[in-house]
N, CA, C and O atoms as a CHARMM CRD file, in Angstrom:
* protein
*
  292
    1    1 MET  N    -53.47400  54.63400  27.72800 PROA 1      0.00000
    2    1 MET  CA   -53.29000  55.27500  29.01900 PROA 1      0.00000
    3    1 MET  C    -54.44200  56.25700  29.27000 PROA 1      0.00000
    4    1 MET  O    -55.09200  56.74000  28.34200 PROA 1      0.00000
    5    2 ASN  N    -54.65700  56.51900  30.50800 PROA 2      0.00000
    6    2 ASN  CA   -55.67600  57.47300  30.92400 PROA 2      0.00000
    7    2 ASN  C    -55.21000  58.92700  30.74900 PROA 2      0.00000
    8    2 ASN  O    -54.06700  59.26400  31.05700 PROA 2      0.00000
    9    3 VAL  N    -56.10800  59.77400  30.25300 PROA 3      0.00000
   10    3 VAL  CA   -55.74700  61.17300  30.01300 PROA 3      0.00000
   11    3 VAL  C    -55.43700  61.89200  31.31800 PROA 3      0.00000
   12    3 VAL  O    -54.54600  62.74000  31.36200 PROA 3      0.00000
   13    4 ASP  N    -56.17700  61.55400  32.39800 PROA 4      0.00000
   14    4 ASP  CA   -55.93400  62.16300  33.69600 PROA 4      0.00000
   15    4 ASP  C    -54.50100  61.87600  34.15000 PROA 4      0.00000
   16    4 ASP  O    -53.81800  62.76500  34.65800 PROA 4      0.00000
   17    5 LEU  N    -54.05100  60.63600  33.96700 PROA 5      0.00000
   18    5 LEU  CA   -52.69200  60.23900  34.39700 PROA 5      0.00000
   19    5 LEU  C    -51.63300  60.99400  33.59900 PROA 5      0.00000
   20    5 LEU  O    -50.64600  61.47800  34.15500 PROA 5      0.00000
   21    6 ILE  N    -51.84700  61.08600  32.31800 PROA 6      0.00000
   22    6 ILE  CA   -50.89200  61.76700  31.44800 PROA 6      0.00000
   23    6 ILE  C    -50.79200  63.25100  31.84400 PROA 6      0.00000
   24    6 ILE  O    -49.69300  63.79600  31.94500 PROA 6      0.00000
   25    7 LEU  N    -51.95800  63.90600  32.07000 PROA 7      0.00000
   26    7 LEU  CA   -51.92500  65.30600  32.44100 PROA 7      0.00000
   27    7 LEU  C    -51.31400  65.52300  33.82700 PROA 7      0.00000
   28    7 LEU  O    -50.61700  66.51400  34.04400 PROA 7      0.00000
   29    8 SER  N    -51.56600  64.62000  34.75100 PROA 8      0.00000
   30    8 SER  CA   -51.00700  64.73600  36.07700 PROA 8      0.00000
   31    8 SER  C    -49.46800  64.58400  36.05900 PROA 8      0.00000
   32    8 SER  O    -48.75100  65.36100  36.68900 PROA 8      0.00000
   33    9 VAL  N    -48.99700  63.59900  35.34600 PROA 9      0.00000
   34    9 VAL  CA   -47.53500  63.38800  35.26000 PROA 9      0.00000
   35    9 VAL  C    -46.88600  64.57800  34.54900 PROA 9      0.00000
   36    9 VAL  O    -45.83700  65.06000  34.97600 PROA 9      0.00000
   37   10 THR  N    -47.49500  65.04000  33.48700 PROA 10     0.00000
   38   10 THR  CA   -46.97000  66.21900  32.76400 PROA 10     0.00000
   39   10 THR  C    -46.91400  67.43500  33.68500 PROA 10     0.00000
   40   10 THR  O    -45.93500  68.18100  33.68400 PROA 10     0.00000
   41   11 GLN  N    -47.96700  67.62500  34.46700 PROA 11     0.00000
   42   11 GLN  CA   -47.98900  68.78400  35.38900 PROA 11     0.00000
   43   11 GLN  C    -46.91100  68.65800  36.44900 PROA 11     0.00000
   44   11 GLN  O    -46.31500  69.66900  36.81900 PROA 11     0.00000
   45   12 ILE  N    -46.63600  67.47800  36.94800 PROA 12     0.00000
   46   12 ILE  CA   -45.60100  67.30500  37.94800 PROA 12     0.00000
   47   12 ILE  C    -44.23500  67.55900  37.36600 PROA 12     0.00000
   48   12 ILE  O    -43.39500  68.19200  38.00500 PROA 12     0.00000
   49   13 VAL  N    -44.00100  67.08000  36.17500 PROA 13     0.00000
   50   13 VAL  CA   -42.68100  67.29300  35.50500 PROA 13     0.00000
   51   13 VAL  C    -42.50900  68.77700  35.23500 PROA 13     0.00000
   52   13 VAL  O    -41.44000  69.33300  35.48500 PROA 13     0.00000
   53   14 LEU  N    -43.54700  69.42000  34.73100 PROA 14     0.00000
   54   14 LEU  CA   -43.42800  70.88400  34.47100 PROA 14     0.00000
   55   14 LEU  C    -43.22200  71.66100  35.75100 PROA 14     0.00000
   56   14 LEU  O    -42.48200  72.64500  35.76000 PROA 14     0.00000
   57   15 ALA  N    -43.86200  71.24200  36.83900 PROA 15     0.00000
   58   15 ALA  CA   -43.64200  71.94000  38.14700 PROA 15     0.00000
   59   15 ALA  C    -42.22800  71.82700  38.58000 PROA 15     0.00000
   60   15 ALA  O    -41.64600  72.81600  39.02300 PROA 15     0.00000
   61   16 VAL  N    -41.63400  70.65600  38.47300 PROA 16     0.00000
   62   16 VAL  CA   -40.22900  70.45100  38.90900 PROA 16     0.00000
   63   16 VAL  C    -39.30600  71.27800  38.05900 PROA 16     0.00000
   64   16 VAL  O    -38.38100  71.89700  38.58300 PROA 16     0.00000
   65   17 LEU  N    -39.53000  71.31000  36.73600 PROA 17     0.00000
   66   17 LEU  CA   -38.68100  72.06000  35.84800 PROA 17     0.00000
   67   17 LEU  C    -38.84800  73.56400  36.09300 PROA 17     0.00000
   68   17 LEU  O    -37.86600  74.30400  36.04100 PROA 17     0.00000
   69   18 LEU  N    -40.08000  74.02900  36.36000 PROA 18     0.00000
   70   18 LEU  CA   -40.30200  75.42900  36.64300 PROA 18     0.00000
   71   18 LEU  C    -39.60100  75.88500  37.94400 PROA 18     0.00000
   72   18 LEU  O    -38.99000  76.95300  37.99300 PROA 18     0.00000
   73   19 VAL  N    -39.70500  75.06100  38.97200 PROA 19     0.00000
   74   19 VAL  CA   -39.03400  75.39400  40.25300 PROA 19     0.00000
   75   19 VAL  C    -37.53400  75.42200  40.02000 PROA 19     0.00000
   76   19 VAL  O    -36.86800  76.32200  40.53100 PROA 19     0.00000
   77   20 ALA  N    -36.97000  74.47900  39.27200 PROA 20     0.00000
   78   20 ALA  CA   -35.54500  74.49600  39.02200 PROA 20     0.00000
   79   20 ALA  C    -35.10600  75.74500  38.25000 PROA 20     0.00000
   80   20 ALA  O    -34.07200  76.33900  38.55600 PROA 20     0.00000
   81   21 ALA  N    -35.91000  76.14200  37.23700 PROA 21     0.00000
   82   21 ALA  CA   -35.57900  77.31800  36.48400 PROA 21     0.00000
   83   21 ALA  C    -35.64000  78.58600  37.34500 PROA 21     0.00000
   84   21 ALA  O    -34.79800  79.47400  37.20800 PROA 21     0.00000
   85   22 ILE  N    -36.62600  78.66600  38.22000 PROA 22     0.00000
   86   22 ILE  CA   -36.73500  79.84500  39.11700 PROA 22     0.00000
   87   22 ILE  C    -35.56800  79.88300  40.09600 PROA 22     0.00000
   88   22 ILE  O    -34.99100  80.94100  40.34600 PROA 22     0.00000
   89   23 LEU  N    -35.22800  78.73400  40.64100 PROA 23     0.00000
   90   23 LEU  CA   -34.09700  78.70100  41.60800 PROA 23     0.00000
   91   23 LEU  C    -32.77900  79.04500  40.94800 PROA 23     0.00000
   92   23 LEU  O    -31.92800  79.68600  41.56400 PROA 23     0.00000
   93   24 LEU  N    -32.59500  78.62900  39.70100 PROA 24     0.00000
   94   24 LEU  CA   -31.33500  78.95900  38.98600 PROA 24     0.00000
   95   24 LEU  C    -31.29600  80.44200  38.72500 PROA 24     0.00000
   96   24 LEU  O    -30.20600  81.01500  38.71400 PROA 24     0.00000
   97   25 GLN  N    -32.41200  81.09600  38.51600 PROA 25     0.00000
   98   25 GLN  CA   -32.40900  82.53700  38.31100 PROA 25     0.00000
   99   25 GLN  C    -32.10600  83.28300  39.63200 PROA 25     0.00000
  100   25 GLN  O    -31.34700  84.25100  39.65400 PROA 25     0.00000
  101   26 ALA  N    -32.70300  82.81600  40.69100 PROA 26     0.00000
  102   26 ALA  CA   -32.50900  83.48700  41.97600 PROA 26     0.00000
  103   26 ALA  C    -31.08700  83.35800  42.48700 PROA 26     0.00000
  104   26 ALA  O    -30.63700  84.16400  43.30200 PROA 26     0.00000
  105   27 ARG  N    -30.37800  82.34500  42.00700 PROA 27     0.00000
  106   27 ARG  CA   -28.98100  82.12200  42.44800 PROA 27     0.00000
  107   27 ARG  C    -28.08300  83.28500  42.01900 PROA 27     0.00000
  108   27 ARG  O    -27.08200  83.56400  42.67900 PROA 27     0.00000
  109   28 GLY  N    -28.42600  83.96100  40.93000 PROA 28     0.00000
  110   28 GLY  CA   -27.58900  85.05000  40.43500 PROA 28     0.00000
  111   28 GLY  C    -27.71200  86.32200  41.26000 PROA 28     0.00000
  112   28 GLY  O    -26.83500  87.18300  41.18400 PROA 28     0.00000
  113   29 THR  N    -28.74500  86.46200  42.02600 PROA 29     0.00000
  114   29 THR  CA   -28.89900  87.69100  42.82600 PROA 29     0.00000
  115   29 THR  C    -28.24800  87.53400  44.18100 PROA 29     0.00000
  116   29 THR  O    -28.21600  86.43900  44.74100 PROA 29     0.00000
  117   30 GLY  N    -27.74700  88.59400  44.68900 PROA 30     0.00000
  118   30 GLY  CA   -27.13800  88.58400  46.03000 PROA 30     0.00000
  119   30 GLY  C    -28.17400  88.67800  47.13700 PROA 30     0.00000
  120   30 GLY  O    -29.34200  88.97600  46.88800 PROA 30     0.00000
  121   31 LEU  N    -27.75200  88.43200  48.31200 PROA 31     0.00000
  122   31 LEU  CA   -28.68400  88.47100  49.45000 PROA 31     0.00000
  123   31 LEU  C    -29.16300  89.90600  49.73000 PROA 31     0.00000
  124   31 LEU  O    -30.28400  90.11800  50.19100 PROA 31     0.00000
  125   32 GLY  N    -28.32700  90.84600  49.45500 PROA 32     0.00000
  126   32 GLY  CA   -28.75200  92.25200  49.64000 PROA 32     0.00000
  127   32 GLY  C    -29.83700  92.65300  48.64900 PROA 32     0.00000
  128   32 GLY  O    -30.67500  93.49000  48.98500 PROA 32     0.00000
  129   33 ALA  N    -29.85800  92.10400  47.47300 PROA 33     0.00000
  130   33 ALA  CA   -30.87300  92.40300  46.47100 PROA 33     0.00000
  131   33 ALA  C    -32.23700  91.79800  46.88600 PROA 33     0.00000
  132   33 ALA  O    -33.29600  92.30300  46.51400 PROA 33     0.00000
  133   34 ALA  N    -32.17300  90.74000  47.64000 PROA 34     0.00000
  134   34 ALA  CA   -33.40600  90.08700  48.06500 PROA 34     0.00000
  135   34 ALA  C    -34.16100  90.94400  49.08300 PROA 34     0.00000
  136   34 ALA  O    -35.38200  90.83300  49.19600 PROA 34     0.00000
  137   35 PHE  N    -33.44900  91.79400  49.82100 PROA 35     0.00000
  138   35 PHE  CA   -34.07100  92.65100  50.79600 PROA 35     0.00000
  139   35 PHE  C    -34.18800  94.06100  50.34400 PROA 35     0.00000
  140   35 PHE  O    -34.45000  94.94000  51.16500 PROA 35     0.00000
  141   36 GLY  N    -34.00700  94.33000  49.07600 PROA 36     0.00000
  142   36 GLY  CA   -34.20500  95.66700  48.57300 PROA 36     0.00000
  143   36 GLY  C    -32.95300  96.45500  48.29900 PROA 36     0.00000
  144   36 GLY  O    -33.03100  97.50600  47.66300 PROA 36     0.00000
  145   37 GLY  N    -31.82300  96.00900  48.73800 PROA 37     0.00000
  146   37 GLY  CA   -30.60600  96.77100  48.49200 PROA 37     0.00000
  147   37 GLY  C    -29.80500  96.14700  47.31500 PROA 37     0.00000
  148   37 GLY  O    -29.98100  94.97700  46.97500 PROA 37     0.00000
  149   38 GLY  N    -28.97200  96.92900  46.74500 PROA 38     0.00000
  150   38 GLY  CA   -28.05400  96.44200  45.70600 PROA 38     0.00000
  151   38 GLY  C    -28.71000  96.31200  44.35800 PROA 38     0.00000
  152   38 GLY  O    -28.06200  95.83200  43.42800 PROA 38     0.00000
  153   39 GLY  N    -29.92900  96.70100  44.19600 PROA 39     0.00000
  154   39 GLY  CA   -30.56500  96.58700  42.90100 PROA 39     0.00000
  155   39 GLY  C    -30.67900  97.90500  42.18800 PROA 39     0.00000
  156   39 GLY  O    -31.62100  98.13200  41.42800 PROA 39     0.00000
  157   40 ASN  N    -29.70700  98.79200  42.43100 PROA 40     0.00000
  158   40 ASN  CA   -29.77400 100.15000  41.87900 PROA 40     0.00000
  159   40 ASN  C    -29.25900 100.20900  40.45200 PROA 40     0.00000
  160   40 ASN  O    -29.52700 101.18800  39.75500 PROA 40     0.00000
  161   41 VAL  N    -28.56700  99.25200  40.01400 PROA 41     0.00000
  162   41 VAL  CA   -27.93800  99.30600  38.67400 PROA 41     0.00000
  163   41 VAL  C    -28.82700  98.54700  37.71000 PROA 41     0.00000
  164   41 VAL  O    -29.20100  97.40100  37.96200 PROA 41     0.00000
  165   42 TYR  N    -29.17200  99.21600  36.56700 PROA 42     0.00000
  166   42 TYR  CA   -29.98200  98.54500  35.54200 PROA 42     0.00000
  167   42 TYR  C    -29.11400  97.65900  34.71400 PROA 42     0.00000
  168   42 TYR  O    -28.08500  98.08600  34.19100 PROA 42     0.00000
  169   43 ARG  N    -29.53200  96.40200  34.58900 PROA 43     0.00000
  170   43 ARG  CA   -28.76500  95.43600  33.80100 PROA 43     0.00000
  171   43 ARG  C    -29.67800  94.82800  32.76400 PROA 43     0.00000
  172   43 ARG  O    -30.87100  94.65000  33.00900 PROA 43     0.00000
  173   44 THR  N    -29.12600  94.50600  31.60000 PROA 44     0.00000
  174   44 THR  CA   -29.86300  93.73400  30.64000 PROA 44     0.00000
  175   44 THR  C    -29.44600  92.26900  30.72800 PROA 44     0.00000
  176   44 THR  O    -28.29400  91.95600  31.02700 PROA 44     0.00000
  177   45 LYS  N    -30.37200  91.40400  30.47200 PROA 45     0.00000
  178   45 LYS  CA   -30.05000  89.96900  30.48100 PROA 45     0.00000
  179   45 LYS  C    -29.37400  89.63600  29.19900 PROA 45     0.00000
  180   45 LYS  O    -29.78200  90.09800  28.13400 PROA 45     0.00000
  181   46 ARG  N    -28.32000  88.82000  29.28500 PROA 46     0.00000
  182   46 ARG  CA   -27.57500  88.42200  28.08600 PROA 46     0.00000
  183   46 ARG  C    -27.22700  86.94600  28.18000 PROA 46     0.00000
  184   46 ARG  O    -27.08000  86.39600  29.27100 PROA 46     0.00000
  185   47 GLY  N    -27.10000  86.32600  27.03800 PROA 47     0.00000
  186   47 GLY  CA   -26.60800  84.98300  26.93200 PROA 47     0.00000
  187   47 GLY  C    -27.51900  83.95700  27.65600 PROA 47     0.00000
  188   47 GLY  O    -28.73600  83.93200  27.46900 PROA 47     0.00000
  189   48 ALA  N    -26.88000  83.13100  28.47400 PROA 48     0.00000
  190   48 ALA  CA   -27.58500  82.05200  29.16500 PROA 48     0.00000
  191   48 ALA  C    -28.65800  82.57900  30.13500 PROA 48     0.00000
  192   48 ALA  O    -29.70200  81.95500  30.32400 PROA 48     0.00000
  193   49 GLU  N    -28.37900  83.72700  30.73400 PROA 49     0.00000
  194   49 GLU  CA   -29.37400  84.32900  31.64300 PROA 49     0.00000
  195   49 GLU  C    -30.65700  84.68800  30.92000 PROA 49     0.00000
  196   49 GLU  O    -31.74600  84.50800  31.46500 PROA 49     0.00000
  197   50 LYS  N    -30.54100  85.19800  29.68900 PROA 50     0.00000
  198   50 LYS  CA   -31.73800  85.55300  28.91000 PROA 50     0.00000
  199   50 LYS  C    -32.46300  84.30200  28.49100 PROA 50     0.00000
  200   50 LYS  O    -33.69200  84.25200  28.55200 PROA 50     0.00000
  201   51 LYS  N    -31.71600  83.26000  28.05400 PROA 51     0.00000
  202   51 LYS  CA   -32.39400  82.01800  27.63200 PROA 51     0.00000
  203   51 LYS  C    -33.08200  81.35300  28.80300 PROA 51     0.00000
  204   51 LYS  O    -34.16600  80.79500  28.63700 PROA 51     0.00000
  205   52 LEU  N    -32.48400  81.39400  29.98200 PROA 52     0.00000
  206   52 LEU  CA   -33.10200  80.83600  31.20400 PROA 52     0.00000
  207   52 LEU  C    -34.39300  81.59500  31.54800 PROA 52     0.00000
  208   52 LEU  O    -35.38500  80.98700  31.95200 PROA 52     0.00000
  209   53 PHE  N    -34.37500  82.92200  31.38800 PROA 53     0.00000
  210   53 PHE  CA   -35.54100  83.73900  31.63700 PROA 53     0.00000
  211   53 PHE  C    -36.64300  83.41600  30.66400 PROA 53     0.00000
  212   53 PHE  O    -37.80200  83.33200  31.06900 PROA 53     0.00000
  213   54 GLN  N    -36.33000  83.23000  29.38400 PROA 54     0.00000
  214   54 GLN  CA   -37.32400  82.89100  28.39400 PROA 54     0.00000
  215   54 GLN  C    -37.88000  81.49200  28.59800 PROA 54     0.00000
  216   54 GLN  O    -39.06600  81.24500  28.38300 PROA 54     0.00000
  217   55 LEU  N    -36.98700  80.55500  29.02500 PROA 55     0.00000
  218   55 LEU  CA   -37.41700  79.20800  29.30100 PROA 55     0.00000
  219   55 LEU  C    -38.40200  79.20300  30.49300 PROA 55     0.00000
  220   55 LEU  O    -39.37900  78.45400  30.48800 PROA 55     0.00000
  221   56 THR  N    -38.13900  80.03700  31.50500 PROA 56     0.00000
  222   56 THR  CA   -39.02100  80.11900  32.66300 PROA 56     0.00000
  223   56 THR  C    -40.39900  80.62100  32.25600 PROA 56     0.00000
  224   56 THR  O    -41.40600  80.13400  32.77000 PROA 56     0.00000
  225   57 ILE  N    -40.46100  81.57200  31.35400 PROA 57     0.00000
  226   57 ILE  CA   -41.73600  82.07500  30.90600 PROA 57     0.00000
  227   57 ILE  C    -42.49000  80.99400  30.11900 PROA 57     0.00000
  228   57 ILE  O    -43.69300  80.82100  30.31400 PROA 57     0.00000
  229   58 VAL  N    -41.81100  80.28200  29.25100 PROA 58     0.00000
  230   58 VAL  CA   -42.42800  79.18700  28.49600 PROA 58     0.00000
  231   58 VAL  C    -42.93100  78.04800  29.40000 PROA 58     0.00000
  232   58 VAL  O    -44.01500  77.50100  29.19500 PROA 58     0.00000
  233   59 LEU  N    -42.12100  77.71400  30.39100 PROA 59     0.00000
  234   59 LEU  CA   -42.52900  76.64600  31.36300 PROA 59     0.00000
  235   59 LEU  C    -43.73300  77.09700  32.16200 PROA 59     0.00000
  236   59 LEU  O    -44.62100  76.29300  32.44300 PROA 59     0.00000
  237   60 ALA  N    -43.78500  78.39300  32.54100 PROA 60     0.00000
  238   60 ALA  CA   -44.92600  78.85900  33.33000 PROA 60     0.00000
  239   60 ALA  C    -46.22300  78.81900  32.50600 PROA 60     0.00000
  240   60 ALA  O    -47.27900  78.45200  33.02200 PROA 60     0.00000
  241   61 ILE  N    -46.13500  79.19900  31.22800 PROA 61     0.00000
  242   61 ILE  CA   -47.27700  79.16800  30.36800 PROA 61     0.00000
  243   61 ILE  C    -47.76300  77.72300  30.12400 PROA 61     0.00000
  244   61 ILE  O    -48.96400  77.45300  30.15000 PROA 61     0.00000
  245   62 LEU  N    -46.82100  76.80900  29.88800 PROA 62     0.00000
  246   62 LEU  CA   -47.14500  75.42400  29.74400 PROA 62     0.00000
  247   62 LEU  C    -47.79800  74.83700  30.99800 PROA 62     0.00000
  248   62 LEU  O    -48.78900  74.11000  30.92300 PROA 62     0.00000
  249   63 PHE  N    -47.22000  75.16900  32.14300 PROA 63     0.00000
  250   63 PHE  CA   -47.75000  74.67200  33.40100 PROA 63     0.00000
  251   63 PHE  C    -49.18200  75.16300  33.61400 PROA 63     0.00000
  252   63 PHE  O    -50.04300  74.38800  34.03000 PROA 63     0.00000
  253   64 PHE  N    -49.43900  76.41600  33.34000 PROA 64     0.00000
  254   64 PHE  CA   -50.77600  76.97000  33.49400 PROA 64     0.00000
  255   64 PHE  C    -51.73900  76.28200  32.54900 PROA 64     0.00000
  256   64 PHE  O    -52.85200  75.94100  32.94900 PROA 64     0.00000
  257   65 GLY  N    -51.33800  76.07000  31.29600 PROA 65     0.00000
  258   65 GLY  CA   -52.18800  75.41200  30.34000 PROA 65     0.00000
  259   65 GLY  C    -52.50100  73.99400  30.71600 PROA 65     0.00000
  260   65 GLY  O    -53.64900  73.57000  30.57800 PROA 65     0.00000
  261   66 VAL  N    -51.51200  73.22100  31.19600 PROA 66     0.00000
  262   66 VAL  CA   -51.75800  71.85500  31.60600 PROA 66     0.00000
  263   66 VAL  C    -52.61300  71.79800  32.87900 PROA 66     0.00000
  264   66 VAL  O    -53.44900  70.90700  33.02700 PROA 66     0.00000
  265   67 ALA  N    -52.40400  72.73500  33.78200 PROA 67     0.00000
  266   67 ALA  CA   -53.23600  72.78400  34.98600 PROA 67     0.00000
  267   67 ALA  C    -54.66800  73.09400  34.66100 PROA 67     0.00000
  268   67 ALA  O    -55.58200  72.53700  35.26800 PROA 67     0.00000
  269   68 LEU  N    -54.87900  73.98500  33.70000 PROA 68     0.00000
  270   68 LEU  CA   -56.21900  74.30400  33.29000 PROA 68     0.00000
  271   68 LEU  C    -56.88300  73.12000  32.57800 PROA 68     0.00000
  272   68 LEU  O    -58.05100  72.81400  32.81700 PROA 68     0.00000
  273   69 ALA  N    -56.13000  72.47200  31.71300 PROA 69     0.00000
  274   69 ALA  CA   -56.67300  71.27700  31.03900 PROA 69     0.00000
  275   69 ALA  C    -56.94400  70.15500  32.02100 PROA 69     0.00000
  276   69 ALA  O    -57.90000  69.39900  31.85100 PROA 69     0.00000
  277   70 ASN  N    -56.10300  70.03500  33.06200 PROA 70     0.00000
  278   70 ASN  CA   -56.30900  69.00900  34.06700 PROA 70     0.00000
  279   70 ASN  C    -57.55500  69.30300  34.89000 PROA 70     0.00000
  280   70 ASN  O    -58.24300  68.37200  35.30900 PROA 70     0.00000
  281   71 ALA  N    -57.86400  70.58300  35.13300 PROA 71     0.00000
  282   71 ALA  CA   -59.02200  70.94800  35.88600 PROA 71     0.00000
  283   71 ALA  C    -60.32100  70.73100  35.07900 PROA 71     0.00000
  284   71 ALA  O    -61.36900  70.42500  35.64800 PROA 71     0.00000
  285   72 LEU  N    -60.23700  70.88800  33.79900 PROA 72     0.00000
  286   72 LEU  CA   -61.41600  70.78000  32.92800 PROA 72     0.00000
  287   72 LEU  C    -61.72300  69.34300  32.54700 PROA 72     0.00000
  288   72 LEU  O    -62.84800  69.04600  32.14600 PROA 72     0.00000
  289   73 VAL  N    -60.75400  68.44200  32.66200 PROA 73     0.00000
  290   73 VAL  CA   -60.97400  67.02400  32.28700 PROA 73     0.00000
  291   73 VAL  C    -61.52500  66.22600  33.41300 PROA 73     0.00000
  292   73 VAL  O    -61.76400  65.02800  33.26100 PROA 73     0.00000
C-alpha cells in the first residue's frame, strides 16, 4: 500500500475519534457554563471523565504527529 494513503486514512480516523472525544466531554457541561456562568465550583476529574480527558490528549498528540508526517511525506 501507499504510505500517503495509510497516513491519510489514519488521520481521518484519528480526526473522527478526536471529535467524538471532545463532544463527549462537552456533554457534561451545562449551557450556562458555556457562556461563562456556573463554572464557579472547582471540580477534579474522576473515573471515566478523567480517562476520557487523558484519551483526548493522546488522540490530539497522535493526530498532530500524523498530520505532521503526512505533510512531510
